[in-house]
C-alpha positions as CSV (number, residue, x, y, z in Angstrom):
1,M,76.7,157.6,127.5
2,R,79.6,159.1,129.6
3,H,79.1,161.6,132.4
4,E,81.1,164.1,130.5
5,D,78.7,163.8,127.5
6,F,75.7,164.7,129.7
7,L,77.5,167.7,131.1
8,T,78.3,168.8,127.5
9,A,74.7,168.3,126.6
10,I,73.5,170.5,129.4
11,R,75.8,173.3,128.3
12,T,74.9,172.9,124.7
13,H,71.2,172.8,125.1
14,C,71.0,175.5,127.7
15,D,73.1,177.9,125.6
16,A,70.8,177.2,122.6
17,L,67.7,177.7,124.7
18,R,69.1,181.0,126.0
19,S,69.8,182.2,122.4
20,A,66.3,181.2,121.2
21,A,64.7,182.8,124.3
22,L,66.5,186.1,123.6
23,A,65.5,186.0,120.0
24,A,61.8,185.2,120.7
25,G,61.4,187.5,123.6
26,P,59.9,186.9,127.1
27,E,56.2,187.3,126.1
28,A,56.4,184.9,123.1
29,T,54.1,181.9,123.5
30,V,55.5,178.4,123.7
31,P,53.3,176.2,121.4
32,T,54.6,173.0,122.9
33,C,53.8,174.0,126.4
34,P,50.2,175.4,126.5
35,R,49.7,178.7,128.3
36,W,53.5,179.1,128.8
37,T,55.5,182.1,127.7
38,V,59.2,182.1,127.0
39,S,59.7,183.8,130.3
40,R,57.9,181.0,132.1
41,L,59.9,178.4,130.2
42,V,63.2,180.0,131.3
43,G,61.9,180.4,134.9
44,H,60.9,176.8,135.0
45,L,64.3,175.5,133.9
46,G,66.1,177.8,136.2
47,R,63.8,176.7,139.1
48,V,64.6,173.1,138.4
49,Q,68.3,173.8,138.2
50,S,68.1,175.6,141.6
51,W,66.4,172.5,143.0
52,V,69.3,170.3,141.7
53,V,71.8,172.7,143.3
54,K,70.1,172.1,146.7
55,A,69.8,168.3,146.1
56,L,73.6,168.2,145.5
57,A,74.3,170.3,148.6
58,D,72.0,168.2,150.8
59,P,72.0,164.5,150.0
60,S,69.6,163.9,152.9
61,G,66.9,165.6,150.9
62,K,65.5,167.2,154.1
63,D,65.4,170.8,152.9
64,V,65.5,170.5,149.1
65,K,63.2,173.1,147.7
66,P,63.5,175.1,144.5
67,D,64.0,178.9,144.5
68,R,61.4,181.3,143.1
69,P,62.5,182.9,139.8
70,P,62.6,186.7,139.5
71,E,59.8,188.2,137.4
72,D,61.9,190.9,135.6
73,W,63.3,189.4,132.4
74,D,66.8,190.7,132.7
75,E,67.0,189.6,136.3
76,L,65.6,186.2,135.4
77,L,68.3,185.6,132.8
78,A,71.0,186.6,135.2
79,W,69.5,184.4,137.9
80,W,69.2,181.4,135.6
81,D,72.8,181.9,134.4
82,G,74.0,181.8,138.0
83,R,71.9,178.7,138.9
84,R,73.1,176.9,135.8
85,T,76.8,177.7,136.4
86,T,76.6,176.5,140.0
87,M,74.8,173.3,139.1
88,L,77.4,172.4,136.4
89,D,80.2,173.2,138.8
90,N,78.7,170.9,141.4
91,L,78.0,168.1,139.0
92,T,81.7,167.6,138.2
93,D,82.1,164.4,140.3
94,A,79.6,161.8,139.0
95,Q,79.9,159.8,142.2
96,A,79.2,162.6,144.7
97,P,76.2,161.8,146.9
98,A,73.0,163.6,145.9
99,W,69.3,163.4,146.7
100,L,66.9,162.5,143.9
101,P,63.2,161.9,144.1
102,F,63.4,159.2,141.5
103,T,63.8,155.9,143.4
104,R,65.3,153.8,140.6
105,Y,68.2,156.2,140.1
106,P,71.5,155.9,142.0
107,Q,71.6,158.7,144.5
108,V,74.6,160.4,143.0
109,A,75.4,163.5,141.0
110,G,75.8,161.4,137.8
111,S,72.0,160.7,137.9
112,W,71.2,164.4,138.0
113,A,73.6,165.0,135.1
114,R,71.6,162.6,133.0
115,R,68.2,163.9,134.1
116,Q,69.2,167.5,133.5
117,A,70.7,166.8,130.1
118,H,67.3,165.6,128.9
119,E,65.5,168.3,130.8
120,A,67.6,170.9,129.0
121,A,67.3,169.2,125.6
122,I,63.5,169.0,125.6
123,H,63.1,172.6,126.8
124,R,65.6,173.8,124.2
125,L,63.2,172.2,121.7
126,D,60.3,174.2,123.3
127,G,62.3,177.4,123.1
128,E,63.1,176.8,119.4
129,H,59.4,176.0,118.8
130,A,58.6,179.4,120.3
131,L,61.0,181.0,117.9
132,N,60.2,178.9,114.8
133,A,57.2,176.6,114.3
134,E,59.5,174.0,112.7
135,P,62.9,174.1,114.3
136,T,65.8,172.4,112.5
137,L,67.2,170.7,115.6
138,V,67.8,167.0,115.2
139,F,69.0,165.0,118.3
140,D,71.9,162.6,118.0
141,P,70.5,159.0,117.8
142,E,72.5,157.9,120.9
143,F,71.4,160.8,123.0
144,A,67.8,160.5,121.8
145,A,67.7,156.8,122.6
146,D,69.1,157.5,126.0
147,G,66.3,160.0,126.6
148,I,63.7,157.4,125.6
149,D,65.3,154.9,127.9
150,E,65.5,157.4,130.8
151,L,61.7,158.1,130.7
152,I,60.5,154.6,129.9
153,A,62.8,152.4,131.9
154,W,63.8,154.7,134.7
155,M,61.1,157.2,135.4
156,V,57.8,155.6,134.4
157,P,58.0,152.4,136.6
158,T,58.4,154.2,139.9
159,R,56.9,157.7,139.4
160,Q,53.3,156.7,140.6
161,D,51.3,154.2,142.6
162,W,50.4,151.5,140.1
163,S,48.2,149.5,142.4
164,K,45.0,151.0,140.9
165,S,46.1,150.9,137.3
166,E,43.7,149.0,135.0
167,F,45.9,149.1,131.9
168,E,46.8,145.8,130.2
169,G,48.7,145.2,127.0
170,T,52.1,145.7,125.4
171,V,53.7,148.8,124.0
172,L,56.7,148.6,121.7
173,L,59.0,151.5,121.0
174,H,61.5,151.1,118.2
175,A,64.3,153.6,117.5
176,T,65.3,152.4,114.1
177,D,68.6,154.3,113.6
178,A,69.8,153.4,117.2
179,A,68.9,149.7,116.8
180,R,67.1,149.8,120.1
181,T,63.7,148.6,121.2
182,W,61.7,148.8,124.4
183,A,58.8,146.3,125.1
184,V,56.6,147.7,127.9
185,R,54.2,145.2,129.4
186,L,51.3,146.6,131.3
187,A,49.3,144.5,133.8
188,P,46.5,145.7,136.1
189,G,47.7,146.7,139.6
190,A,51.4,146.4,138.8
191,P,54.2,148.7,137.5
192,P,55.2,148.1,133.9
193,S,58.0,145.7,133.1
194,I,60.5,146.7,130.4
195,S,62.7,144.6,128.2
196,P,64.7,145.1,125.0
197,D,62.7,142.4,123.1
198,E,61.0,142.8,119.8
199,V,57.5,141.5,120.4
200,E,54.1,141.7,118.9
201,A,52.5,144.7,120.6
202,D,49.1,146.3,121.0
203,V,50.6,149.7,120.1
204,T,53.9,150.6,118.5
205,I,55.9,153.8,118.2
206,A,58.5,153.6,115.5
207,G,60.9,155.8,113.7
208,P,64.4,157.4,114.1
209,A,65.4,157.8,117.7
210,D,65.0,161.6,117.4
211,A,61.3,161.1,116.4
212,V,60.5,158.5,119.1
213,Y,62.3,160.7,121.7
214,R,60.1,163.7,120.8
215,R,56.9,161.5,120.8
216,V,57.4,159.9,124.2
217,W,58.2,163.4,125.7
218,G,55.0,164.8,124.2
219,R,56.5,167.0,121.5
220,P,55.7,167.2,117.8
221,S,57.1,164.2,116.1
222,S,57.2,162.2,112.8
223,A,57.2,158.9,114.6
224,V,54.7,156.4,113.3
225,V,52.1,155.3,115.9
226,T,50.0,152.3,115.3
227,G,47.5,150.3,117.4
228,E,45.7,150.9,120.7
229,T,46.9,154.4,121.6
230,A,45.0,154.4,124.9
231,L,47.8,152.2,126.2
232,L,50.3,155.2,125.8
233,E,48.5,157.2,128.5
234,P,50.3,155.7,131.5
235,L,53.7,156.2,129.8
236,A,53.1,159.9,129.1
237,S,55.9,162.3,130.1
238,P,55.6,164.5,133.2
């Protein structure tokens, strides 16, 4: 996907989340995020986006800390609007240096655009679940497949110390309408290896990219899961 596509996705999904949040109200529960209210959901996304603003301003990463969201609902919305606008303004140049905590990502603004596009998309889904138990949102196959890839191939292998992992086996993800597969091979004491091969697996997640995207990010999904589901534990979303 192009950098401009990620920026458009951030705007689209944040605008939709804001509309859902206003309609649901700040005290509405978010069923996809246990113990969260809509106010906390909005505060979380604004806090993350304030963190990105600082990461773009300080590529050294020495003083990159998120801001604390306001507690008042109206103040929170205005604060989030400001952080989001600043973040988008500062993401214009995909090659601008930026600090990221994810070691596989190039340390540039374009990596943050991709990460924040999927952050906004998944939390838009949370906001719409707070408003409607069965939201009508369907993610584009290309975008959804990119979100699967971002988690499985970019975040999972480097987000933890794998030296004590005891998992062993193969997980296959198949996004049918995007014609993409991810074979994740788990071995004790080592980070997973990922390839685009179709292989015999111990556990498989299959379905349209939208469904697999939701499943790997821990949201309600119609994806078909077969096999040894315990092997999905080390691939769980943050």
